[in-house]
N, C-alpha and C positions, 0 to 999 in steps of 0.2 A: 503493499499500500504506499503510495507516494505522500509526500508532506501535505500536500493540499488536501488530498482525501482524509488524512488524519485531522486536519484543522476543521473539515467540515463535520467529522464525527463528533468532536468536542463541542462543536456549535450546536448540533442537534441534540446532544446530551443535556445541554443547558437548558434546552427547552422544557424538559421533563421537570427540572427543579422549579419551574415557574407554575406548574398545574395547579398548586394550591392557592395561586393568587385569586383574588376576587376580580371580577370583570372591569371594575373601575381603578385598579391599582396602577401604580407607576413604576418604572423599572429605570436604573441607571445604566447607560451604555457606553462602553469604552472605545477604543480606537485600535485600527490595525486590520490585517488581512483575515484573522480568525474572527474577529469581532464583525467584519463585513459578512462572512458566512452566517453568523448568528442573526444579524440584522435581516438578511434575505430569507433565513429559515422562519424568523418570526413573522415576517410579513406574509409568507406563504402558508403559515399554520392556521390562519385564522383567529389566533388568539386575540380576545377582546380586552385590550388593556386602555387605560385613561390617556397614557402618552409615555414619552420617555425623556429623561434628562440626559443630554448628550455632553460628551466630554472633549469635543472637537468640531470645528468646522466641517470637516470631512464627514463625520459621522452624521452630523445634522443634515447635510445634503442628501446622504444616502437614505435616512429615515424619511426625510420629507418627500423623497422620490417614491416611497413605498406608500405614501399617505399615513405614516405613523405621526401623530401630533408631537411637537416638541414643547416641553414644559421647562420653564425656567426654575432652577434651584430656589430662587427667592420666592416662588409662588407655593411651596410646599412645606408641610410640616414633617413628613416622614417619607423615607425612601426604602423599601424593604430589601430590594436587591441591586446590586451593581454587578454587571457582566463585563469582564475585560480579559485580555490576554496578558501574556508576559514575555519578555525577552529572556529571562531567566528566572527559576524559582528553585529554592533550596528545600531541604527536608523539614525546616522549620517554618515553611510558608512565607518566607521573606523573599521579596522579588526585586529584580531590576526591570524597570519599565522606562519608556521614553524613546525607544528606537524611531518611532514616528514623529516625536518631538511634541507630544501632547501631555507630558508628564504633569504638568501644573494643574491643569484642569481634570486630569485623570485622579490625581490625588485629592483634590477638593470634592469630586463627586463620591470617590470611595469613602472619604471621611464622613459623608453624610448618610451613607447607607448602613442598614442594620446588618447585612450579610454581603460580604465580597465573594463572588464566584469566579475563580480564574479557569480560563479555558485555554488549552494548549496542547501541542503535540509532545511526544516523549522526549525529543531533542532538547526541550527547554528545561528539563529537570536536571540539576547539578548538585554535587555535594558542596561546593564552595562558590559563592558568587564572584564574579569579576572577569570572567573570560569574555563575556559581552561588555563592550565598553560602557561605562557608567555616564549616563547624560546628566549635565547640570545646567539648568536654565539661569541665565544672568542677564541683567540689563546691559545694553550695548556699551554704555561709557565704562562699565566696570570689567569688560571682558579681559583685557591683558592683565590687570592687577588681581582679579579673581584667579586667573590661570596660575599665576605665581603663587599664590596662597595655597590653591589645591594641590599643586605639585609638592610644596613644602609639607603640607599636612599629610598627603597620602603616599608620597613617593612614586605616584603614577605619573603618566604623561598626558596633560589635558590637550586636546586638539580641537580647534575651533571647527564647527561644521559649516564651512564656508557656502554662502549662496542660500542658507536656510534661516528663515525668520518664523518664530512661532506665532500661533494665533493670538498671543498677547503682545507681539511685536518685539520679542527679545531674541537673543542669541543662545546657542546651544554649545557647550564645551563637553566633548566626549573623553572620559578619562580612560586610558588604556593601561594595561599592565597591573592590574590589581588583583589581589586575593583577599577577599572580604571576610574575615573571621568574625567580626562583630558588626553585622549591618546595622542594628539599632543605634550603636554609638556612633557610626560613621555618619548615618544620616543626620544625627543631630549636629554633629561637628561641622559638616559641610554648610548646613543652613546658618551657621553662625558668620560665615564669610561675608563681608560687606559686599552689596551688589548681587548676591545669590537670591534668585526668587525661591527656587526649591531644587532638589536632586531626585533622580529617578530610583533611589532605594525606597521600596515600600516594606518597611520592617516594622515601624511604630504603628502602621496600619496595614498588616499583612492580609493574605487571603484566608478565609474562613473555610472554603471548599476549593479543591482543585480537581477539575475534571481533565484527566490526562489521556490523550488518545494514543494507543499503542497499537501494534499490528494485531494484538490478540484481543483488542476491544478497548472501550473507554473505562479507565480505572477512576473510582470515586474516592478521593482522600479527604476525610473530614478532619479538620484542625481539632475540633473539640473533643471528638472521640478517638483520634488517631487511628481510625479504622480505614481499611481499604476493601473495596469491593469492585466488581467488574460487571460491565453490561454489555 
């Protein structure tokens, strides 16, 4: 089974997690290729939801194209689920996200949700985060200074993602050469650097449920119970 088929399998598995939702419920929707499959699957499923809170302009366009109403986070009191992928996820449910550059809005919507469901293929599961470059969103005037501080703090190599501007009008520095033993601490430390908006470590708000697509089926890893099942 190729990677795209695995992504689709994870996306369809996420639909089953939403079966208990009332017809007027809202969901949070992330960004990326696996989430695109989820949006398409949601639209074709006939699920009756009130609408979606989107984490990026790209996802908003895809949701709107399917006729799924877009709801602002400021308009709601509760968000039961947030569905998103990951660039890497470790066995403690900590993640690196932001390969698509939507990390800040993803982090905001994830923080508002009661339950974060991560959908990805088996290649994204790692023992130690850092093989995938860690994105840091910075305001443009702070890019060079922030890169110096990041290099000093982490020992990694920050590289400017040239030609890319986030939906918030900011720049991305991708940190290469890391092996992240304490994701929660590093997430906090990076956010203290002046000019940093946020970074792509999702450790303080990690995933609650991982739907991991493998050649043998989709594995369901629940953080609370630390249980694994396949479907």
